[in-house]
N, C-alpha and C positions, 0 to 999 in steps of 0.2 A: 640555433641550436645552443645547449648548453654549454659554457666553457670551464667550469671548474667542477670538481669532482662533487662538492656539494650540489651543485645546480643539476647534475645528471642524476644524482642520486633521488633528488625532489621530483625532477620529469619521471623516472621510472615510478616513484610511489604514487604520484599524480594517476598515472595509467592504471596501478592497481585499482587503487580507490574509484576511479570512475567505471572502470569494469563491474566491481562490486555494487556500485550504488545504481549502475545501470540495472542489473540481476535484479537486486531488491525493489526496484520501480518497477519493475516488470511484474513481480511477484504480486506487488500490491494491486496493480491494474487488474491482474486476473482474478484476484480475491473479489474484488469490486463488480468486476463483470460476472462472475458468478453468482454473486448475491443478487445483481440486477436480473438474470435470466431466472434464478429461483422465485423471485417475486413476480415476474412475467407469466411464471408457468401458472400461477395462482393457488398454489399449495402451501398454505401457511405455515403448516409444521416444518416442512421442508425449508421453506425460507428462514424461518428462526435458526434452525440447526446452521445452514451454511452462513446466516449473518452472525453467529457466535464465530465461526471459523475466520470469517473475515474481519470481525472485530479485532480478533487476536492478532493477525497479520499487520492491519492499520497500527495499531498500538506500538507492536515491535519495531516496525519501521519508522513511527513517530518517535521513538525511545531513541534510534540510532541516529536521527536527526537528518534522515532522508529526506522526509517532509517536515514541515511545519506542524507543531501539536492543533494548532487551529484548524488547519486543514485536514487533519486527521479527524477531528471532532466534527468539523462540517460533512463529512464523508459518512462517518457513523451516523449523524442527527438525518441526514438526509435518506439512507437506507433504513433508519429505524422507522421514519414517518411512512415509507412506502409500505411496509411490512404491517405496520398499524392500519393503514388503510385498505388492506386486503380484508379484515373483518368486517369493515364497515358496508 
C-alpha cells in the first residue's frame, strides 16, 4: 500500500483514470460492433451512416490516447473496406 500522501493520491488518480479508460474502451468496442452488424445486415446506406458515427467515436478515443492512432486508422480502414465490398 502507498505510504506517502503523494503515493496515496497517485493511487486514487490512477483508479479514476482506469475506470474512465475502461468506459471509453467499451464505447469504442460497441461502436465497432455496431458498424460490423450494419455491414452484416447488408444495407449499404445504413452501414455508411453507422460507420460515420463509429469513425467519430474512434477518432475521439484515439485523440485521448486510449488507443494508438495507428490502431484507430486500422479499425477505420477495415470497416471502410467491408462497406465498399457491399456494393460489389
